N, C-alpha and C positions, 0 to 999 in steps of 0.2 A: 759869471761875475767873480771878481777877485778883489778882496779888500786890500787897499794899498798899504795900510799900516802893518799888517802881519801876514799878508799873502794868502789868507784863508779863502777857499773857494766856496761859492754858493751857486745854486741853480734856481731859476724862477721862470715863470711863463709871462711873456709880454702880453698884457691885456689891452693896452692902448697907448697912443701917442698924441700929445697936444703941444704943438710947437717943440720946445726942447724938454718938455716934461714927459717922463715915461711912467706908466702905471703897470706894475708887475704883481704877480701872485706866486708865493712860494708854497711848494707842497710840503716842505719840512720847516720846522721852527728854525729861525735864524737869530743870531745875536747882533744883527745889523741895527744901528741906531742913527737917528738924524745927525747930520754933520759929517758922517764918515764918507771918505772918498773911495770909490770903487772903479776898477777897470771892467768894462762891459764889452761883451761880444754878442751881437745879435745875428743869428743865421737866417738868411733868406734863401729863396729858390736858386738864385744864381750869384748873389753877392752876400758878403757879411760886412757888418758895420762894427768898427772898433773905436772906442772912445772912453774917456774918463767921465765920471759922474759924481754928483754929491747927493746923498740921501737926504730928502726933505721931510719925509713922513713915514712912519711905520705903525701900522694898526693891525695886530694879529698877523695874518698871512699876507696882508696887503703892503706893498712897498711903493713909495713914490720917490722919484729921483729926477734931478735936473742934469741934463747933458752939459759937460764942459767941453766946448769946441777946442780943437778941430775934431771932426769925425773922419776916420779913414775908411774907405770902401775897398774891399779886396774881393777877388774871385772866391766864391764859396769853396771850401775844402771838404765839406760834409753836407749831407742833405738836411734841410730844415725839418724839424720835427713839429708835429701838431699834437696837442693834447687830445686824449680820447677817453675822458672819464665816463664811467657807466656803461661801457661797451663790453659785451661778453663774446668770446670766441670759443670754438671747439678745437681742441688739439688732439690729433691722432698720432700714435706711434705704435708700431707693430700691431698688437691686438687690443691696445688700450685706447680709450677715448674719454676725455674729461673737459670740463669748462674752465676757462681762464679769464682774467680781467685784462682788457687792453688798456695800457697806460698811455702810450704815445705811438705815433706812426710817422714814417717818412716814405719817400719814393721807393727806397730799397730795404727798409727795415721796419721792425715793430718791437715795441717793448711790452712785455706782459708780466702780470703777477700770477703765479701758479701755485697750487697746493702741492705740486710734485716737482722735484728737482730734475734737471737734465744734465747730460754731459756735454761739454764743449765739443763742437763738431758733429753732434747728433743731428740727424735729419728728421723733421716732423712735417705733418700736414696740418695746416691751419685753415679753418673756415670761419669767416665773419659774416653775420647777417645783421644789416643795419638799414633801417628805413626801407625795407623791402628789397634791398640789394644784397646779393650773396656773392662772396668772393672766396675762392679756395686757392691756396698757394702752398708750395713746398718751401720750407725755410731751414736754415742751418743755425744751430745754437752757437752764438758768439761768446756769451758769458752767462753764468748762472750764479747768483749769490743770495744769501739770506736777505729777506726784505726787512729793513730796519723799522718800518712802520707797522708791519703786520706779522706777528709771531706765527711761525709754522708755514709761512708762504715764502716763495722765492721770486726774486726779480730777475727776469730773463730777457736778454737781448737776442733778437732773431734777425738774420740776414735773409731776405727773400731770395731764394736761389732759382726758383722756377715759377714763372708766371706766364701762362699762355697768353696769346695776343688778346683775346676777348677778355680774359681775366685782368690783363694790364689796364685796359680801358675802364673796367669796373673799379679797379684799385684806385686809379686816378680820381674817378668820381667820388669814391668813398673818402679819400683824403680831403677833397673839397667839402664834403658834408661834415667831416670832423672839424674842419677849420671854421665852418659857418657859425 
């Protein structure tokens, strides 16, 4: 999302839609207030929706807004991400192994919060066990930066670089479980 008055960017998770009303939740505090106009992009599996909106209510991390038509639909240029709060994964690199928190995931990537920093381009092995389903993948570190919300932790973006056929089917099922 981008506020039209000053071009400030915001991120939030879409929680629901009722007609032209959108219900969102922000992971970070925002200074969005009712009456402000925002440009919004919502990413889906194959399409993205682009439109202006007007904020109607802000309560803590909850934001409600009304879509201002028209809505433009375009071919998706990136994978839709799903939130994955409370999921723990194990990361292995060389002879080290440690737990990380899964923040979000998509068809080809995963965001984690880690107590250890990684180098861009580094290859790691990631294992997630969730609801009895275990998935192991090789991933490449795309970025690593200090986590603004958790001191001493790092926010890391991983691109899944190797997922065997059976693991790919399990990964798709895991994403469905995260989204449920």
